[in-house]
C-alpha positions as CSV (number, residue, x, y, z in Angstrom):
1,M,3.8,-9.4,19.4
2,T,5.9,-6.2,19.2
3,G,3.8,-3.0,18.8
4,A,4.5,0.5,17.5
5,V,5.6,1.9,20.9
6,E,8.0,-1.0,21.7
7,A,9.4,-0.9,18.2
8,A,10.0,2.9,18.0
9,P,13.5,2.9,19.4
10,F,14.6,0.2,17.1
11,I,13.0,1.7,14.0
12,G,14.4,5.1,14.9
13,G,17.9,3.6,15.3
14,A,17.7,1.9,12.0
15,L,16.7,5.1,10.3
16,L,19.6,7.0,11.9
17,L,22.1,4.4,10.9
18,S,20.8,4.2,7.4
19,G,20.6,8.0,7.2
20,A,24.3,8.2,8.0
21,G,25.1,5.9,5.0
22,V,22.6,7.7,2.8
23,W,24.0,11.2,3.5
24,A,27.6,9.9,3.1
25,S,26.7,8.6,-0.3
26,R,25.6,12.1,-1.4
27,R,23.1,10.6,-3.8
28,A,20.2,13.0,-4.1
29,E,17.8,10.2,-5.0
30,L,18.6,8.2,-1.9
31,I,18.5,11.3,0.4
32,R,15.0,12.1,-0.9
33,R,13.8,8.5,-0.4
34,W,15.3,8.4,3.1
35,S,13.6,11.7,4.0
36,S,10.3,10.3,2.8
37,W,10.8,7.1,4.9
38,V,11.4,9.2,8.0
39,L,8.1,11.0,7.4
40,I,6.2,7.8,6.7
41,A,7.6,6.1,9.8
42,A,6.6,9.1,12.0
43,V,3.1,9.2,10.6
44,V,2.4,5.5,10.6
45,G,4.1,4.9,14.0
46,G,2.2,7.8,15.6
47,A,-1.1,6.5,14.2
48,F,-0.6,3.0,15.6
49,A,0.5,4.4,18.9
50,L,-2.9,6.0,19.3
51,G,-4.6,2.6,19.0
52,A,-7.7,1.7,16.9
53,P,-8.9,5.3,16.3
54,G,-5.5,6.4,15.0
55,V,-5.2,3.3,12.8
56,A,-8.7,3.9,11.4
57,A,-7.9,7.5,10.6
58,L,-4.6,6.6,9.0
59,A,-6.3,3.9,6.9
60,S,-9.0,6.4,5.7
61,A,-6.5,9.0,4.8
62,L,-4.4,6.4,2.9
63,A,-7.5,5.1,1.0
64,A,-8.8,8.5,0.1
65,T,-5.4,9.8,-1.1
66,A,-4.7,6.6,-3.1
67,M,-8.1,6.8,-4.7
68,A,-7.5,10.4,-5.8
69,E,-4.2,9.3,-7.4
70,Y,-5.8,6.3,-9.0
71,A,-8.7,8.3,-10.4
72,R,-6.3,10.7,-12.1
73,T,-4.2,7.9,-13.4
74,A,-7.1,5.8,-14.6
75,G,-9.0,8.7,-16.2
76,L,-12.0,8.5,-13.9
77,R,-14.4,11.5,-14.0
78,P,-15.2,13.4,-10.9
79,P,-18.6,11.9,-10.1
80,E,-17.5,8.3,-9.9
81,A,-14.1,9.3,-8.4
82,L,-15.9,11.1,-5.5
83,V,-18.2,8.2,-4.9
84,A,-15.4,5.7,-4.9
85,G,-13.3,7.9,-2.7
86,A,-16.0,8.3,-0.2
87,V,-16.6,4.6,-0.1
88,V,-13.0,3.5,0.5
89,A,-12.5,6.3,3.1
90,A,-15.6,5.1,5.0
91,L,-14.5,1.5,5.2
92,P,-11.8,1.8,7.9
93,P,-14.2,3.5,10.4
94,V,-16.8,0.8,9.6
95,A,-14.2,-1.9,10.2
96,W,-13.5,-0.3,13.6
97,I,-17.0,0.5,14.8
98,A,-19.2,-2.2,13.1
99,P,-17.0,-4.8,11.3
100,E,-20.0,-7.0,10.7
101,L,-21.3,-4.4,8.3
102,L,-18.0,-4.0,6.4
103,W,-18.7,-6.3,3.4
104,R,-22.2,-4.9,3.0
105,V,-20.9,-1.4,2.9
106,L,-18.2,-2.4,0.4
107,A,-20.7,-4.1,-1.9
108,A,-23.2,-1.2,-1.7
109,G,-20.4,1.3,-2.3
110,A,-19.0,-0.6,-5.3
111,L,-22.4,-0.8,-6.8
112,A,-22.9,2.9,-6.3
113,A,-19.6,3.7,-8.1
114,V,-20.5,1.5,-11.0
115,L,-24.0,3.0,-11.4
116,V,-22.7,6.6,-11.6
117,P,-21.9,6.4,-15.4
118,V,-25.1,4.4,-15.9
119,L,-27.3,7.1,-14.3
120,A,-25.4,9.7,-16.4
121,G,-26.4,7.9,-19.5
122,D,-22.8,7.7,-20.8
123,A,-23.1,5.5,-23.9
124,A,-19.7,6.4,-25.3
125,D,-17.5,5.8,-22.3
126,G,-19.7,4.4,-19.5
127,A,-18.5,0.8,-19.6
128,R,-14.8,1.9,-19.2
129,R,-15.7,4.3,-16.4
130,A,-17.8,1.7,-14.6
131,S,-15.2,-1.1,-14.8
132,R,-12.4,1.1,-13.6
133,A,-14.4,2.6,-10.8
134,L,-15.3,-0.9,-9.6
135,F,-11.7,-2.1,-9.8
136,G,-10.5,1.0,-7.9
137,T,-13.1,0.6,-5.2
138,V,-12.3,-3.1,-4.6
139,W,-8.5,-2.6,-4.8
140,L,-8.4,0.5,-2.5
141,A,-10.7,-1.1,0.1
142,A,-7.5,-2.8,1.3
143,P,-6.5,-0.2,3.9
144,A,-9.5,-1.3,6.0
145,G,-7.4,-4.4,6.7
146,L,-5.1,-2.3,8.9
147,V,-8.1,-2.2,11.4
148,L,-9.2,-5.8,10.9
149,L,-5.7,-7.2,11.5
150,G,-5.4,-5.6,14.9
151,P,-1.9,-5.8,16.5
152,A,-0.5,-7.7,13.6
153,A,-1.1,-4.8,11.2
154,F,1.9,-2.8,12.4
155,A,4.2,-5.8,12.0
156,L,2.9,-6.3,8.5
157,C,3.4,-2.7,7.5
158,T,7.0,-2.7,8.8
159,A,7.8,-6.0,7.2
160,V,6.4,-4.9,3.8
161,A,8.4,-1.6,4.1
162,V,11.6,-3.5,4.8
163,A,10.9,-6.0,2.0
164,D,10.5,-3.1,-0.4
165,V,13.9,-1.7,0.6
166,G,15.4,-5.1,0.5
167,A,14.0,-5.7,-3.0
168,W,15.4,-2.4,-4.2
169,F,18.9,-3.3,-3.0
170,G,18.6,-6.9,-4.0
171,G,17.6,-6.1,-7.5
172,R,20.6,-3.9,-8.0
173,F,23.2,-6.2,-6.4
174,L,21.9,-9.7,-7.0
175,G,20.1,-9.1,-10.3
176,G,18.7,-12.2,-12.0
177,P,16.0,-12.6,-14.6
178,R,13.3,-10.0,-14.9
179,L,10.4,-10.6,-12.5
180,S,7.7,-9.6,-15.0
181,P,7.3,-7.6,-18.3
182,L,5.0,-5.3,-16.2
183,S,8.1,-3.9,-14.5
184,P,11.3,-4.6,-16.4
185,A,13.5,-3.1,-13.7
186,K,12.5,-5.6,-11.0
187,R,14.5,-8.8,-10.8
188,W,14.1,-12.2,-9.2
189,G,17.1,-11.4,-7.0
190,G,15.3,-8.4,-5.6
191,A,12.1,-10.4,-5.0
192,A,14.1,-13.0,-3.1
193,A,16.0,-10.4,-1.0
194,G,12.8,-8.6,-0.2
195,A,11.0,-11.8,0.9
196,A,13.9,-12.7,3.1
197,A,14.2,-9.3,4.7
198,G,10.4,-8.9,5.3
199,T,10.1,-12.4,6.7
200,A,13.0,-11.7,9.1
201,V,11.2,-8.6,10.4
202,L,8.1,-10.7,11.0
203,F,10.2,-13.1,13.1
204,L,11.7,-10.2,15.0
205,F,8.2,-8.9,15.8
206,G,7.0,-12.3,16.9
207,A,4.4,-12.2,14.0
208,A,5.7,-14.8,11.6
209,T,2.4,-16.6,11.0
210,P,2.0,-18.5,7.7
211,A,-0.6,-15.9,6.6
212,L,1.7,-12.9,7.2
213,V,4.7,-14.6,5.7
214,L,2.7,-15.3,2.5
215,A,1.4,-11.8,2.5
216,V,4.9,-10.3,2.7
217,A,6.8,-12.8,0.5
218,V,4.3,-13.4,-2.2
219,A,1.4,-10.9,-2.1
220,A,3.5,-7.8,-1.6
221,P,5.6,-8.1,-4.8
222,L,2.5,-9.0,-6.7
223,G,0.9,-5.9,-5.4
224,D,3.8,-3.9,-6.8
225,L,3.3,-5.5,-10.2
226,L,-0.5,-4.8,-10.0
227,E,0.1,-1.1,-9.7
228,S,2.8,-1.3,-12.5
229,M,0.1,-2.8,-14.7
230,V,-2.3,0.1,-14.0
231,K,0.5,2.7,-14.7
232,R,1.6,1.0,-17.9
233,E,-1.9,1.0,-19.2
234,A,-2.2,4.7,-18.4
235,G,1.3,5.4,-19.8
236,V,2.6,7.1,-16.6
237,K,5.8,6.5,-14.5
238,D,4.3,7.6,-11.1
239,T,0.8,8.2,-9.9
240,A,1.8,11.5,-8.4
241,A,4.9,13.5,-7.6
242,W,4.4,15.0,-4.1
243,L,6.3,12.3,-2.1
244,P,10.1,13.0,-2.5
245,G,11.9,10.2,-4.3
246,M,8.8,7.9,-4.4
247,G,6.2,9.6,-6.6
248,G,2.8,9.3,-5.0
249,L,1.3,7.5,-2.0
250,L,-0.1,4.8,-4.3
251,D,3.5,4.2,-5.6
252,R,4.7,3.7,-2.0
253,A,1.7,1.7,-0.7
254,D,1.2,-0.6,-3.7
255,S,2.8,-3.7,-2.1
256,L,0.7,-3.2,1.1
257,L,-2.5,-3.0,-0.9
258,L,-2.4,-6.7,-1.9
259,A,-0.5,-7.9,1.3
260,L,-3.3,-6.6,3.5
261,P,-6.3,-8.4,1.9
262,V,-4.3,-11.6,1.6
263,A,-3.3,-11.4,5.3
264,V,-6.9,-10.7,6.3
265,V,-8.4,-13.6,4.3
266,L,-5.8,-16.1,5.4
267,S,-5.6,-15.0,9.1
């Protein structure tokens, strides 16, 4: 199975070739997106090149940042947001050092996040706070899967990233019916193109197991729709604005957040 170090020249070459086309287009949106992809590729590839400690650190940072964005989007208050953020950030190191304790830590952490508004005696808004804190903790526990999947995790990340790009282009050039009312801009043509592109990457990496193919072709687009549902309820377009051309980290990692648990459960 191809790893981060072996794949680096090919990913770098793909970024350079795509960058030439992007800069030739002179479209500011595409240039910002491409710049963000270069940054993401460098950070993710570097973390995987460091082995399990680097992957655990990357997963913790991803989980904590995503929780901060989710907490702001979902209207969580600081107490439960801090508890939930600490829980999801702790899960990747636990998955690395003591994986047999992972599910207990997740269960205990989810319970702690739910109990925060209970202990605060919030009769007016406690149920909403508790339910959203529980959802966020379970949802954003997914980055721990980067550790649990081992060598397959890098192949999955790359395949999901390529599938996202393929879906973006496929939706514009192939069109088709709307994929879901949750995200009217997404089309079945884009979903098909993304699934094909992501699956092709898995074959190139020697990682095309049924579990990973299902995670990329089915779970990844559903993860995108899941985040769209959260944003629509909150009435926002993006969960943040710090990642050029992409909004926030949660906007970029939404597909991966469902692909990871599906891959872990089925593998």
